[in-house]
C-alpha positions in Angstrom: 209.7 0.3 117.9 206.9 2.8 118.4 206.5 5.4 115.7 206.0 8.9 117.0 203.7 11.1 115.0 203.8 14.8 115.0 200.7 16.9 114.3 201.5 19.7 111.8 199.2 22.5 110.8 199.6 23.7 107.2 199.6 27.5 107.2 198.9 29.7 104.3 201.0 32.9 104.9 198.8 35.9 105.2 199.9 39.3 103.9 201.4 41.9 106.2 199.8 45.3 106.2 203.0 47.0 105.1 203.5 44.6 102.2 200.2 45.2 100.4 201.7 47.5 97.8 203.8 44.7 96.6 200.7 42.6 95.8 198.9 44.9 93.3 196.9 42.8 90.9 196.8 39.8 93.3 194.3 38.3 95.7 195.5 38.3 99.3 194.4 36.9 102.7 194.3 39.2 105.8 193.2 38.8 109.4 192.3 41.2 112.1 189.4 42.9 113.8 186.8 45.1 112.2 187.8 48.6 113.6 185.1 50.7 111.9 182.5 50.4 109.1 181.6 53.5 107.2 178.5 52.9 105.0 178.3 55.0 101.9 175.8 55.0 99.0 176.2 51.6 97.3 179.4 50.6 99.1 181.2 50.7 102.5 184.6 51.4 103.8 185.7 48.7 106.2 188.7 49.5 108.4 190.6 46.4 109.5 192.8 46.6 112.6 195.8 44.4 111.9 198.7 43.6 114.1 200.5 47.0 113.7 198.4 49.0 111.2 194.8 49.8 110.3 194.0 49.0 106.7 191.1 50.4 104.7 189.1 47.9 102.6 186.2 48.5 100.3 183.0 46.5 100.4 180.8 46.3 97.3 178.1 43.8 96.4 179.7 43.8 92.9 182.9 42.0 94.2 181.9 40.5 97.6 180.4 37.1 98.0 178.8 37.9 101.4 176.4 40.5 102.8 177.8 43.5 104.6 175.5 42.6 107.6 177.9 39.7 108.3 180.5 42.3 109.5 180.3 44.0 112.9 182.7 46.2 114.7 185.3 44.4 116.8 184.5 41.0 115.1 187.6 39.1 114.4 187.8 38.0 110.8 189.9 36.4 108.1 189.4 38.2 104.8 190.2 37.6 101.1 190.6 40.8 99.1 191.9 41.9 95.7 194.6 44.5 95.7 193.8 46.9 92.9 195.9 49.9 91.7 194.2 53.2 92.6 195.9 56.5 91.9 193.4 58.5 94.0 194.4 56.5 97.1 197.3 57.8 99.3 198.5 54.2 99.4 198.4 53.8 95.6 195.9 50.9 95.8 192.6 49.8 97.2 191.5 46.5 98.8 188.3 45.0 97.3 186.7 42.6 99.7 185.8 39.2 98.2 185.3 36.7 101.0 185.1 36.6 104.8 185.4 34.1 107.6 184.0 35.4 110.8 186.1 34.0 113.7 184.4 35.7 116.6 181.9 38.5 117.3 181.4 40.7 120.4 178.8 39.6 122.9 177.8 43.2 123.7 178.3 46.6 122.2 181.4 48.4 123.4 180.9 50.6 126.5 183.1 53.2 125.1 183.9 54.5 121.6 187.4 53.6 120.5 187.5 54.0 116.8 187.8 57.8 116.6 191.1 59.6 116.2 191.4 59.5 120.0 189.4 58.0 122.8 187.5 61.1 124.0 187.1 60.4 127.7 188.8 60.9 131.0 192.0 59.2 132.0 190.1 57.2 134.6 187.7 55.8 132.0 190.6 55.2 129.7 192.2 53.0 132.4 189.0 51.4 133.7 188.3 50.1 130.2 192.0 49.4 129.4 191.6 46.1 127.5 189.3 47.9 125.1 190.8 51.4 124.9 194.2 50.0 124.1 192.7 48.9 120.7 192.5 52.6 119.7 195.1 53.4 117.1 196.8 56.1 119.2 196.7 54.2 122.5 198.2 51.2 120.8 200.9 53.4 119.2 202.1 54.4 122.7 203.1 50.9 123.6 204.4 50.1 120.2 206.9 52.9 120.9 207.5 51.7 124.4 208.3 48.2 123.1 210.7 49.8 120.6 212.4 51.7 123.4 213.2 48.4 125.2 214.3 46.9 121.9 216.7 49.8 121.4 218.1 49.6 124.9 218.7 45.9 124.5 220.3 46.3 121.1 222.7 48.9 122.5 223.6 47.1 125.7 224.2 43.8 124.1 226.5 45.5 121.5 228.3 47.0 124.5 228.9 43.5 125.9 226.2 43.6 128.7 224.6 40.3 129.6 220.8 40.3 130.3 219.8 38.9 133.7 216.6 38.1 135.5 216.8 38.7 139.2 214.2 37.6 141.8 211.3 39.9 142.7 210.7 38.3 146.1 213.5 39.2 148.5 214.4 38.8 152.2 215.4 42.5 152.5 214.8 45.7 150.7 217.5 47.2 148.5 216.5 50.8 149.2 215.4 50.5 152.8 212.8 52.7 154.4 209.1 52.1 154.8 208.2 52.1 151.1 208.3 48.3 150.7 205.6 45.7 150.2 205.6 42.9 152.8 204.2 39.5 152.1 204.0 36.1 154.0 206.5 33.6 152.6 206.0 30.0 154.0 206.1 31.2 157.6 208.7 33.9 157.0 208.4 37.6 156.0 209.5 38.6 152.5 209.3 41.7 150.4 208.6 42.6 146.8 211.8 43.9 145.2 212.2 47.7 145.3 215.1 47.3 142.8 217.4 44.6 141.4 220.3 46.6 143.0 221.9 43.9 145.1 221.6 41.2 142.4 223.0 43.3 139.6 225.9 44.2 141.8 226.5 40.5 142.5 226.4 39.7 138.8 229.1 42.3 138.1 231.4 39.8 139.7 230.2 37.2 137.3 229.6 38.9 133.9 231.3 42.3 134.5 228.4 44.1 132.7 224.8 43.2 133.2 221.3 44.7 132.5 217.7 43.9 133.3 214.3 45.3 132.2 211.8 44.3 134.8 209.1 45.4 137.3 210.0 47.0 140.6 207.6 47.8 143.5 207.4 50.8 145.8 204.8 51.0 148.6 204.8 54.8 148.5 201.4 56.5 149.3 201.9 59.1 146.6 198.9 60.2 144.5 200.6 62.3 141.9 201.0 62.4 138.1 204.6 61.0 138.4 204.4 58.1 140.8 203.4 54.4 140.4 203.6 51.6 142.9 204.7 49.2 140.2 206.8 50.3 137.3 209.3 48.9 134.8 212.9 49.7 135.6 215.7 49.6 133.0 218.8 48.8 135.0 222.4 48.3 134.1 225.6 47.8 136.1 229.1 47.9 134.9 232.4 46.8 136.5 236.0 48.0 136.3 235.0 51.6 136.0 237.5 54.4 136.7 234.9 57.1 137.3 231.1 57.4 137.8 231.2 59.6 134.7 231.6 56.4 132.6 228.1 55.4 133.7 226.7 58.8 132.5 228.6 58.5 129.3 227.1 55.0 128.7 223.6 56.3 129.3 224.2 59.2 127.0 225.1 56.9 124.2 222.2 54.5 125.0 219.7 57.3 124.8 221.1 58.6 121.6 220.9 55.1 120.1 217.3 54.9 121.3 216.3 58.1 119.6 217.9 57.0 116.4 216.2 53.6 116.6 212.7 55.2 117.2 213.2 57.5 114.2 214.0 54.5 112.0 211.4 52.0 113.3 208.5 54.1 114.6 207.9 56.8 112.1 204.2 56.0 111.6 203.5 55.9 115.4 205.4 59.0 116.1 203.6 60.9 113.4 200.2 59.6 114.6 201.0 60.9 118.2 202.5 64.2 116.9 205.7 63.5 118.8 208.9 65.4 118.3 211.9 63.5 119.5 214.7 65.3 121.3 218.1 65.7 119.8 220.8 64.1 122.0 224.4 65.0 121.7 226.5 65.5 124.9 224.2 65.8 127.9 225.4 68.6 130.2 226.3 67.9 133.8 225.9 70.1 136.9 226.6 69.5 140.5 223.6 69.3 142.8 224.6 72.3 145.0 225.4 74.4 142.0 222.1 73.6 140.5 220.3 74.6 143.7 222.0 78.0 143.8 221.4 78.6 140.1 217.6 78.0 140.5 217.5 80.1 143.6 219.3 83.0 142.0 217.7 82.9 138.5 214.2 82.2 139.6 214.2 84.2 142.9 213.3 81.1 144.9 214.3 80.4 148.5 216.1 77.1 149.0 214.1 75.1 151.5 215.6 71.6 151.0 219.3 71.2 150.6 219.1 67.4 150.3 216.8 67.0 147.3 214.9 68.8 144.5 211.3 69.8 144.7 209.3 68.9 141.6 209.1 72.6 140.7 212.9 72.9 140.9 213.4 70.0 138.5 211.2 71.8 136.0 212.9 75.1 136.5 216.4 73.6 136.2 215.5 71.9 132.9 214.2 75.2 131.5 217.4 77.0 132.5 219.6 74.2 131.0 217.6 74.2 127.7 217.9 78.0 127.5 221.6 77.9 128.2 222.6 74.8 126.2 219.7 73.7 124.0 219.6 70.3 125.7 216.4 68.8 127.1 218.4 66.5 129.3 220.7 67.3 132.2 222.7 65.2 134.6 222.7 66.4 138.2 225.7 65.0 140.0 227.1 64.8 143.6 223.9 64.4 145.6 224.2 64.7 149.3 225.2 61.4 151.0 222.4 61.8 153.5 219.8 61.4 150.7 221.4 58.5 148.9 221.3 54.8 149.7 223.9 53.1 151.9 225.7 51.5 149.0 226.4 54.8 147.2 230.1 55.7 147.2 231.0 59.0 149.0 233.2 61.4 147.1 236.7 61.1 148.6 237.1 64.9 148.1 233.9 65.6 150.0 232.4 62.8 152.0 229.2 64.8 152.5 228.5 64.2 148.8 228.2 61.0 146.7 229.6 59.9 143.3 226.0 59.7 142.1 223.6 61.4 139.7 220.1 61.9 138.5 219.1 62.4 134.9 216.4 65.0 134.4 214.4 65.1 131.1 211.9 67.8 130.3 211.4 68.7 133.9 211.3 65.2 135.5 213.8 62.8 137.0 213.9 59.6 134.9 217.2 58.0 136.1 219.1 57.6 139.3 222.6 56.1 139.3 226.1 56.3 140.5 229.2 54.5 141.7 228.8 51.8 144.4 231.0 51.0 147.4 233.1 48.0 146.5 235.3 47.8 149.6 234.1 45.4 152.3 235.4 47.6 155.2 233.9 50.8 153.7 230.5 49.2 153.2 230.5 47.9 156.8 231.4 51.3 158.1 228.6 53.0 156.2 226.1 50.4 157.4 227.2 50.9 161.0 227.1 54.7 160.6 223.5 54.5 159.6 222.5 52.1 162.4 221.9 49.2 160.1 222.5 45.6 161.1 225.1 43.8 158.9 223.6 40.4 159.6 220.5 41.4 157.6 222.8 41.9 154.6 224.9 38.8 154.8 224.1 37.6 151.3 224.7 41.0 149.8 228.0 41.5 151.7 229.5 38.3 150.2 229.9 40.5 147.1 232.3 42.8 149.0 233.9 40.2 151.3 235.2 38.0 148.4 236.2 40.7 146.0 234.4 42.8 143.4 235.8 45.4 141.0 234.9 49.1 141.1 231.5 49.4 139.7 228.4 51.4 139.2 225.1 51.6 137.3 221.7 53.1 137.1 218.0 52.6 137.0 215.7 54.3 134.4 211.9 54.4 134.8 210.5 53.2 131.5 207.0 54.6 131.9 208.4 58.0 133.0 210.7 58.1 130.0 208.0 57.1 127.6 205.6 59.7 129.1 208.1 62.5 128.8 209.1 61.5 125.3 205.5 61.6 124.1 204.6 64.8 126.0 202.1 63.2 128.5 201.3 65.0 131.7 200.5 61.8 133.6 202.8 58.8 133.8 199.7 56.5 133.8 199.1 57.4 130.1 202.3 55.6 129.3 201.6 52.6 131.6 200.0 49.5 130.2 197.9 48.6 133.3 198.8 51.1 136.1 199.2 50.1 139.7 198.8 53.0 142.1 197.3 53.6 145.5 193.8 53.5 144.0 194.1 51.0 141.2 194.4 47.2 141.2 192.1 46.5 138.3 192.1 45.6 135.4 
């Protein structure tokens, strides 16, 4: 019988940045990149960028067994240091460098300064040099918070008995219709990049009852604004056996409240670094679309020019009015006109010109679209036909209705937009890891 051998690597655990205070009087091993070197008279401060914090070390020839010239900014190193109690330090200790193992060094000097409090350059430069500028402490904090937002959403939805799914991003038809869809050749056929997981999450309601997905979606919109991306991350959930589309809004209300609580608990350092004040979320107010339009027109002396949708300025004005009236920075706008909503949106039985749908606005910007879906096969066929759409193109989707599905609904939230609004950014690209818009395909 052949003996199978396994290669094992013996690892000596290295100290986490936030655990250093527990090791006063001990020698520890650390790894990271040299973020900054500040040379003083007879010693130097060496800032080490670790996984989730920047740690200040002290180099002195009295303690170190290597020359300071061995260290260069952005070199990746493994360090040995002594943790010494120091009352004058805000941490209560100082790290005296003893030994270093240089793992790699930069081939060239950085083309942009990243080790200041902020990267002092244009947004375009910030994005052009993204692999480097993301190493800045503040830039990195943005995406630490964004990751925590996703973790909070997952924690909440799983606790609410939602099952996470992963739907295909190459599809035979577009969920939203229209021209804003990316086409691509697919083995002699024509396929499309998914505009939304809409059809698939509805299908999965018939399987798991409650589902969610956090994944990219693609929109071939030729917008060049501070709020639009051609690829963004959508936080979607769909829930079955609902009695009213208000259940969907209530679920999002609780999800967002949980998210804010989660960020306050887990991201204090990053929020302080970015100077971010999180909103207080209690019960988010609701207002019908037509009522909101009239309120804005009357209060702001504006003429209504589009009765099917909001203009960006109207979203901003409505949020200002709601905050002044209620104190809330969020508002649900309900009952959007049927003509403006997708073919799967359920019309209001009391007024078929309106839908049982909503948008969530936050600090002047729409971050969520949702509502109740049509679950009746006959009703869905009638709406398809009324819009001149061909049912044979939706054969796979219509299986959902033909073979029975409960009353259901859901929503999609734009992760980058939500992050940008939360952190007070003017441009959604600032909260996008590697933006894809009509101008940008690199890096």
